[in-house]
C-alpha positions, -999 to 999 in steps of 0.1 A, spaced: 613 547 79 585 561 58 566 594 61 533 598 42 517 633 39 480 629 31 473 662 12 437 655 0 410 629 6 418 599 28 439 568 29 430 535 46 462 522 61 467 486 73 492 477 101 490 439 106 455 434 119 447 471 125 433 494 99 430 532 102 414 558 79 437 588 77 422 621 64 440 651 50 458 670 62 477 643 82 511 627 84 516 589 87 548 578 103 558 542 96 587 525 114 613 506 93 608 469 83 571 468 93 546 452 69 519 477 60 496 486 31 470 510 21 445 522 -4 427 554 -13 395 563 6 360 566 -9 367 600 -25 403 593 -36 435 606 -21 465 627 -30 496 620 -9 534 622 -10 558 596 5 593 599 17 613 568 26 647 568 42 672 548 62 673 560 98 708 547 102 720 574 78 715 599 106 735 580 133 762 599 150 779 600 184 753 620 202 732 610 232 700 618 211 711 593 184 718 566 209 685 572 228 662 576 198 676 564 165 693 532 174 663 517 191 641 525 161 664 506 137 668 477 162 629 474 163 630 480 201 605 508 198 568 501 194 550 528 175 515 537 186 489 537 158 462 563 162 443 589 143 428 622 157 400 620 130 381 591 145 
């Protein structure tokens, strides 16, 4: 899984055939094992990225079963949207 915090400017992010422009201050949440790309917007960008393995947080709780396991099994489809457009 990947989290990108757009701190300044904007980033153009590609998810397959869809492209979004994400402006600061925003967070981009990317599911694991999904092809994506991006580049700085017209006026540049400053961002921070955190990447982690969701499976690290598995445990024997109902929340883990309900939410984390489906993410790693690619059974959850993430909605791509921006509130800036």
